[in-house]
N, C-alpha and C positions, 0 to 999 in steps of 0.2 A: 208334495206327498204327504203315504199315507202310511198309517202306521199305524200293524196288527196287535190287537188287544189280547194278550194272553191269557189265558185263565188256570188257576189249577183248581185241581179237581181232588179233593179228599175221596177217602173208601169211607163205608159207611163206621168201620169198626173206629176211626177216629174221631167221624161225630158221634157216637154215641159217644166216648172215652170225654171230649169235649162237655155233651151237656150235663155228665156225669159229674163231673168235676165244678164244676158249675155250679150243681147242687149242692154234692159233699164239702168244698174247697171250703173257709174262711174269704180264700184273695177274692178283691171286687174283681167286678166282672170285664172289666178293662184290663186291669193286672191280666188277667190271664190270658183276653182276645189276644195283649199282648205277645205272654209268651209262648202261644200259639203261634202266633203268624196270622194272622186271622182278625176280620176288622169285629168290633165289639155286633153290631145289630146279625152278623153273619152269625153269632150264637146263639140268642136271639129267636134267627130267623129255624134254627135247627130244632133248638127246646122246642117254641111252635108246635113244628110239625114232626116231632118225635111225639108231641102229647097229641096230637089231634089223629095216626094214624097209627102208631104205634109196633107194633111186627109190621105191617106196610113200607113204614119210612125209609126212607133214603135207596128208592130200589134200584139203582143202579144207574149208570154213566145217560146223558142226553134225555130229552123232554121226550116227552110217551105221548104223544099221540092220541087223544081219546077220539069220539065217533065226528066230532065240531072240527079237529086238526084233520080230519080226511075229507070231511065235507069243500074246508077252504080252501084244500089242496088240491083236490077234482076241480072244484071253481077255477081256481089260476089256472092249471093244463089243461083246461076245457077256454080258455080264453084265452089263452098261448094258441094254441090248434089250431079257433078264426082267426085270428090273424096271420097266421103262417097260411092256412086255404086260402088266407085273401091274397094273400103277397103272391102266390101260386096261381092263381085266377088270372091277377092282373097281367106277373109275367107270362102266361099263354097267352091268352088277347095282343101283347105288344109284338108276340113272335111271331102268331098267324097270319096280325098284319103284313112284315115285313115276307112274306112269303109269300104274298098276292101281287 
C-alpha cells in the first residue's frame, strides 16, 4: 500500500512575512514556527533564500530546471527512445520470421 505525501504550498508573501516576523519578533523561532504551522528548519531555509536572492527569492511553484536539468531530461528521454527502438526491432524480426 502506497501513501501519497501531500505537500503544503505557501505563497511568497507568506514566506516573506514569516521571515520578517522571525527577525522582528521577540518570539523564539520554535514558537513562531509552531504558530505558523511549519517546521523550524523551513523558516531558516526561507530566511537563507531571502538573504541570498532578495528580490528573486520564491519565484513560484515547482522547480525550475536550468541547463543541467534540461540536459539530464534529454538524456533520460534519449535512453527511453533507444530502448523503445530495440523493442521495435525485436518485434519486427519476430513477425518477419513468422511470415516466412
